[in-house]
C-alpha positions in Angstrom: 68.8 92.0 77.0 72.0 90.6 75.4 73.5 92.0 72.2 74.0 89.5 69.4 77.6 88.2 69.2 78.0 90.0 65.9 77.7 93.3 67.9 80.9 92.5 69.8 84.3 93.7 68.9 85.1 92.3 65.4 88.4 90.4 65.5 91.0 91.7 63.0 91.6 89.1 60.3 95.2 89.3 59.1 94.3 86.9 56.2 91.9 89.1 54.3 93.3 87.7 51.1 92.3 84.2 52.0 89.0 83.0 50.7 86.5 82.6 53.5 84.7 79.2 53.4 81.0 79.2 54.1 80.6 75.5 54.3 82.1 73.0 56.8 84.6 71.7 54.2 88.2 72.7 53.9 89.7 73.9 50.6 92.1 70.9 50.8 95.2 70.6 48.6 94.9 66.8 49.0 91.3 66.1 48.0 92.3 64.7 44.5 95.4 62.9 45.6 96.1 59.5 44.2 98.7 56.9 45.1 100.7 54.3 43.3 102.4 52.7 46.3 101.4 50.6 49.3 100.6 52.9 52.3 100.5 50.1 54.9 103.5 49.1 57.1 104.2 47.6 60.5 107.7 49.0 60.7 107.8 52.6 62.0 111.6 52.7 62.1 111.8 51.8 58.4 109.2 54.3 57.4 110.9 57.2 59.3 114.1 56.4 57.4 112.3 56.4 54.1 110.7 59.8 54.8 114.0 61.6 54.2 113.7 63.6 57.4 116.2 66.3 58.1 117.1 69.1 60.5 114.7 72.1 60.7 111.5 70.3 59.9 108.1 70.8 61.6 106.1 67.8 62.9 102.6 67.9 64.2 100.6 65.8 66.7 97.1 65.9 68.1 96.0 65.4 71.7 92.8 63.5 71.8 94.3 60.8 73.9 95.4 63.6 76.3 97.6 62.3 79.1 97.3 58.7 77.8 99.0 59.5 74.4 101.9 57.2 73.5 102.4 58.4 69.9 104.3 61.7 70.3 106.9 60.2 72.6 107.2 57.1 70.5 107.8 59.1 67.3 110.1 61.7 68.8 112.3 59.2 70.5 112.9 57.5 67.2 113.5 60.8 65.4 116.0 61.8 68.1 117.8 58.5 67.6 118.2 59.4 63.9 120.3 62.5 64.9 117.8 65.0 63.6 117.8 68.4 65.3 116.2 71.9 65.3 112.7 70.4 65.1 109.5 72.5 65.6 106.7 70.7 67.3 103.1 71.8 66.4 101.0 69.9 68.9 97.4 70.8 69.6 98.1 70.2 73.3 100.9 68.8 75.5 100.4 67.0 78.8 102.6 65.6 81.7 103.0 62.3 79.7 105.1 64.2 77.2 108.0 64.8 79.7 110.6 63.2 77.3 110.5 66.4 75.3 112.3 68.2 78.1 115.6 66.4 77.4 115.1 67.2 73.7 114.8 70.9 74.5 118.0 70.8 76.4 119.8 68.9 73.6 118.3 71.3 70.9 116.6 68.4 69.2 113.4 70.3 69.6 113.8 74.1 69.4 110.3 75.5 69.1 106.7 74.6 70.2 103.3 75.7 68.9 100.4 74.6 71.1 97.0 75.6 72.5 97.5 74.1 75.9 100.6 72.9 77.8 100.9 71.4 81.3 103.3 69.4 83.4 107.1 69.2 82.9 107.0 70.6 79.4 105.3 73.7 80.5 107.8 74.2 83.3 110.7 73.7 80.9 109.4 76.4 78.5 108.8 78.7 81.4 112.4 78.2 82.5 113.7 79.1 79.1 114.9 75.7 78.1 113.6 76.0 74.5 115.9 77.7 72.1 113.3 79.7 70.2 110.3 81.6 71.4 107.2 79.3 71.6 103.7 80.2 70.6 100.5 79.6 72.6 97.5 80.0 70.4 93.8 79.0 70.5 92.2 75.8 69.2 90.4 77.7 66.5 93.5 79.6 65.4 95.5 76.4 65.1 93.2 75.4 62.3 93.5 78.8 60.7 97.3 78.9 60.8 97.6 75.5 59.1 95.0 76.3 56.5 96.7 79.7 55.6 100.2 78.2 55.7 101.4 80.5 58.6 102.8 77.2 60.0 103.8 74.7 57.4 103.9 71.1 58.7 106.3 68.7 57.0 104.9 65.6 58.6 101.8 65.1 60.6 101.7 62.1 62.9 98.1 61.2 63.6 97.3 58.8 66.5 94.4 56.9 64.9 92.4 54.5 67.1 90.9 52.9 64.0 92.3 52.9 60.5 91.9 50.9 57.3 95.1 49.9 55.5 94.2 52.5 52.9 94.1 55.3 55.5 90.5 55.9 56.3 90.6 57.1 60.0 88.2 57.2 62.9 88.6 58.1 66.6 85.8 55.8 67.8 87.1 52.4 66.9 89.4 49.9 68.6 91.0 49.5 72.1 92.4 53.0 72.1 89.2 54.8 71.1 89.3 58.5 72.0 85.9 59.4 70.4 86.9 62.2 68.0 89.8 63.3 65.9 88.6 66.9 65.5 92.0 68.6 66.1 93.8 66.3 63.6 91.6 67.1 60.6 93.5 70.3 59.7 96.8 68.4 60.0 95.6 65.7 57.6 94.5 68.2 55.0 97.4 70.6 55.1 100.6 68.8 56.2 103.0 67.8 53.4 103.0 64.2 54.5 100.6 62.5 56.8 101.4 59.3 58.8 98.6 57.6 60.6 99.8 55.5 63.5 97.3 52.9 64.7 96.9 49.8 66.9 93.6 48.7 65.2 93.2 47.9 61.5 89.5 48.0 60.5 87.1 49.4 58.0 85.8 52.4 60.0 82.1 52.9 60.2 82.5 56.6 60.7 85.3 58.0 58.6 86.6 61.4 60.0 89.8 61.6 57.9 89.6 60.1 54.4 92.3 58.0 52.8 93.0 60.8 50.3 94.5 62.8 53.1 96.8 60.0 54.5 100.1 59.1 52.9 101.1 56.2 55.2 99.5 53.9 57.8 101.7 52.2 60.4 100.4 49.6 62.8 102.1 49.5 66.3 101.3 47.6 69.5 99.6 50.5 71.3 98.9 54.2 70.5 97.8 55.1 74.0 95.8 54.5 77.2 92.2 55.7 77.0 92.2 56.1 80.7 94.5 59.0 80.2 91.7 60.9 78.5 90.2 61.5 82.0 92.9 63.9 83.1 92.0 66.8 85.3 88.8 67.5 87.2 85.6 66.0 85.5 83.4 65.8 88.6 80.9 68.3 90.0 82.3 70.1 93.0 80.9 69.2 96.4 82.2 72.4 97.9 79.2 74.5 99.2 80.9 77.7 98.0 81.3 76.3 94.5 77.7 75.0 94.5 76.5 78.5 95.5 78.5 80.1 92.6 76.9 77.5 90.2 73.4 78.3 91.4 73.8 82.1 91.0 75.2 81.5 87.5 72.2 79.5 86.5 69.9 82.1 88.0 71.7 84.8 86.1 71.4 82.8 82.8 67.7 82.4 83.3 67.2 86.1 84.1 68.8 87.2 80.8 66.0 85.7 78.8 68.4 83.6 76.7 67.8 80.4 78.5 64.8 79.3 76.4 63.9 76.7 73.8 66.6 76.3 71.2 69.4 77.9 73.3 73.1 76.8 72.9 75.5 76.1 75.7 79.1 75.1 76.4 80.8 74.5 79.7 84.2 73.3 80.7 85.1 70.3 82.7 86.0 72.0 86.0 84.0 71.3 89.2 82.2 74.6 89.3 81.5 74.6 85.6 80.0 71.1 85.8 77.8 72.2 88.7 76.5 75.0 86.5 75.5 72.4 83.9 73.6 70.5 86.6 71.8 73.7 87.7 70.9 74.5 84.1 69.6 71.0 83.6 67.3 71.4 86.6 65.9 74.6 85.2 65.4 73.0 81.9 63.5 70.1 83.4 61.4 72.3 85.6 60.4 74.7 82.8 60.3 72.1 80.0 63.0 73.9 78.0 64.6 72.1 75.1 68.0 73.3 74.0 69.3 73.4 70.5 72.9 72.2 71.0 75.7 71.8 73.5 79.3 71.8 72.4 83.0 71.6 73.4 85.1 69.1 75.1 82.4 66.7 76.2 81.7 65.1 79.6 79.1 62.7 80.8 77.1 65.6 82.2 76.4 66.9 78.7 75.9 63.4 77.2 73.3 62.6 79.9 71.4 65.8 79.0 71.5 64.7 75.4 70.2 61.3 76.3 67.4 62.9 78.3 66.3 64.9 75.3 67.3 68.2 76.8 69.5 69.1 73.9 68.9 68.2 70.2 72.5 67.7 69.4 76.0 67.8 70.9 78.8 69.1 68.6 81.9 67.5 69.9 85.5 68.3 69.0 87.1 66.2 71.8 85.9 63.8 74.5 86.9 64.5 78.2 85.5 61.2 79.6 85.1 57.6 78.5 81.3 57.9 78.8 81.5 60.6 76.1 83.6 58.3 73.9 80.8 55.7 74.3 78.1 58.2 73.5 79.7 59.5 70.3 80.0 55.9 69.1 76.3 55.1 69.7 74.2 58.2 69.7 73.6 59.7 66.2 72.8 63.1 67.8 76.2 63.2 69.3 78.1 64.6 66.3 81.8 64.8 65.5 83.2 68.2 64.3 86.7 69.4 63.4 88.5 72.4 64.9 87.5 74.2 61.7 83.9 73.6 62.4 84.4 74.4 66.1 86.2 77.8 66.1 88.2 78.6 63.0 87.5 82.3 62.1 87.9 81.4 58.4 84.6 79.4 58.8 81.9 82.0 59.2 79.5 79.2 60.5 81.8 77.9 63.2 80.0 76.6 66.4 81.7 79.0 68.8 80.1 81.9 67.0 76.6 80.3 67.5 76.8 79.9 71.3 74.4 81.7 73.6 76.3 80.8 76.7 79.8 79.7 77.5 80.9 78.9 81.1 84.7 79.4 81.5 87.3 79.4 84.3 90.2 81.7 85.1 93.5 81.5 86.9 93.3 85.3 87.0 90.9 88.0 85.9 91.7 91.8 86.2 89.7 95.0 86.6 89.4 95.3 82.8 88.0 91.7 82.5 91.2 90.4 80.9 91.5 86.7 81.7 94.6 84.5 82.2 94.4 80.8 81.8 97.9 80.4 80.5 100.1 81.0 83.5 100.1 81.2 87.3 100.7 84.4 89.1 104.5 83.6 89.0 104.5 83.4 85.2 104.8 79.6 85.0 102.8 78.1 82.2 100.0 76.0 83.6 97.6 75.5 80.6 96.6 77.7 77.8 93.7 79.1 75.8 92.4 75.9 74.3 89.0 77.1 73.2 88.7 79.8 75.9 89.3 82.9 73.7 87.4 81.3 70.8 84.2 80.8 72.7 84.4 84.0 74.8 84.5 86.0 71.6 81.8 83.9 69.9 79.2 83.5 72.6 76.5 86.0 73.3 77.2 85.7 77.0 80.6 84.6 78.2 80.7 83.9 82.0 83.7 83.3 84.2 83.0 81.3 87.3 85.5 81.2 90.2 85.8 81.6 93.9 87.0 85.1 94.7 89.7 83.9 97.0 91.1 80.4 97.2 94.1 79.4 99.5 94.5 83.1 100.4 95.0 84.0 96.7 92.5 86.2 94.9 91.4 85.4 91.3 90.9 89.1 90.8 93.9 91.3 90.3 94.7 94.8 89.0 96.5 93.3 86.0 96.7 89.7 84.9 100.2 88.2 84.6 99.3 87.0 81.0 96.4 88.0 78.8 94.9 84.9 77.3 91.4 86.2 76.6 90.9 90.0 76.2 88.4 91.7 78.5 86.2 93.1 75.7 85.0 89.5 75.1 84.2 88.7 78.7 80.7 89.6 79.9 80.3 88.4 83.5 82.4 87.2 86.5 80.4 85.1 89.0 82.1 84.6 92.4 80.9 83.6 95.9 81.2 87.3 97.0 79.2 88.8 94.2 78.7 89.1 90.4 80.5 91.7 88.2 79.1 92.5 84.8 81.1 94.2 82.1 80.1 97.9 82.2 79.3 97.9 78.5 76.1 95.9 79.4 74.4 98.7 81.4 71.0 97.5 80.2 71.6 94.1 81.6 73.0 95.4 84.9 69.8 97.5 85.4 67.6 94.6 84.5 69.2 92.2 86.9 69.2 94.8 89.8 65.4 95.4 89.2 64.3 91.8 88.7 66.5 89.6 90.8 68.2 89.4 94.2 71.5 88.5 92.7 74.5 90.4 94.4 75.5 92.6 91.5 78.7 94.5 92.2 81.5 96.3 90.3 84.9 94.8 89.7 86.4 97.4 91.9 84.1 96.4 94.8 85.0 92.8 94.3 88.7 93.7 94.3 88.4 95.6 97.5 86.7 92.6 99.2 89.4 90.3 97.9 92.2 92.6 99.2 90.5 92.8 102.6 90.8 89.0 102.8 94.2 88.5 101.3 96.1 91.8 101.8 98.0 93.3 98.9 99.8 90.5 97.0 103.5 90.6 96.7 104.8 91.6 93.3 106.4 88.8 91.3 109.7 89.5 89.5 110.1 88.0 86.0 113.1 88.2 83.8 113.0 90.3 80.6 113.6 87.2 78.4 110.6 86.2 76.3 109.9 82.5 76.2 106.5 82.4 74.5 103.9 84.5 72.8 100.1 84.6 73.6 98.3 84.6 70.3 94.7 85.5 69.9 92.1 83.7 67.7 92.7 86.2 64.8 96.5 85.8 64.9 97.2 89.0 66.9 100.0 88.6 69.5 98.2 90.0 72.6 100.9 89.3 75.3 104.3 87.8 75.9 105.4 85.2 78.5 108.6 85.8 80.3 111.2 83.4 81.6 110.6 82.7 85.3 113.3 83.4 87.8 
């Protein structure tokens, strides 16, 4: 019923001259690096002074400790004290804990941001135009691409390393600040000019994710973060009957496609409805003795439990969303660590996103052309970002958006999304409590579902009319004409702009 993902729109690759890598190994400029100095230190201040930092540099950080991260604030406050300005921050994601950056925006210490996801005070400050230069919001996969191709050149990568040897072998699953995986820091370690590992636990890692050849310095500090902050956001199945109904319809649809069979691959988010879908899928798998091939993505206990039950052969994990997942990846050999390159980099033809059968995703808005917004609210204020949204929507055979049609008298469905994060040609299905809309290019699937199921198949226009009957016509939101950020697709294309809020 479903076309192979290769039959989808083929993303334009602006880096045709860059050699495509068919293995899961970077072409790393550091692989043969040798050192004739002692890497290890316990004095971060002294090291920062020795690095000869100056105005205009680019520093990178990763987000595996999520809202429990201490390293970005620790480093940037010391750099600010050195009087350095005009800094570009290339952080895989930014959370409310990173509020100290707001003052640095205002003082032009930090003047540009690259990130795949931004929430909290930093997001609000960018939306209000407090950052001097136009920021860039990309996908998780494209961050790996842009570091590998040199589109963004990182002067110093600061890697929060839960476990590190004094020589610089790094792991995410050792020590008191264990976050499970360092998947988003791998590209930084391979391609930054200098790499500083900051750790609170010196050890000989059992599972080396970043080798010593990629690390220039190791600094031990008291604490790099609070692992409890990994559990930020919703990671519990919804108890709302409406959300549970959406989840049940989604699982029924998945079964009806014929793709839910032995060896299938699956990714779901950490939202309440998405996790309820995982439970419904599990129940079908148990009832019909289906054994999946792999699950992937940011991992929760719901996926690790399915792995433990033998319902999936493997989990491919680029980041952990719960402490249970951190424990699982430490102890279960079938719970495998991957990098962002392995996960979704378009320069890796074998990336996991391209091998997915199903991906379950959310939306802050979706429009009549199936374009999805997960970057901003309806008022234009940044509230998140693509993360892996556009990567997996493009790669999966069936990309499914799950959402209530109307929540708090606001419709998820609109004529035109405020910001395009994921283009409509890569979205296949919208499942709501009021009906299911399927992208018109899947006419064969639409006919099949109408003939063989009782699912409430509707058009987007029909769902939109229902939404408007419940909410009335939404008031138009006025934004300024000042661009504060760019929405960058997984192939490097700029697909939308974000305007300053008024």
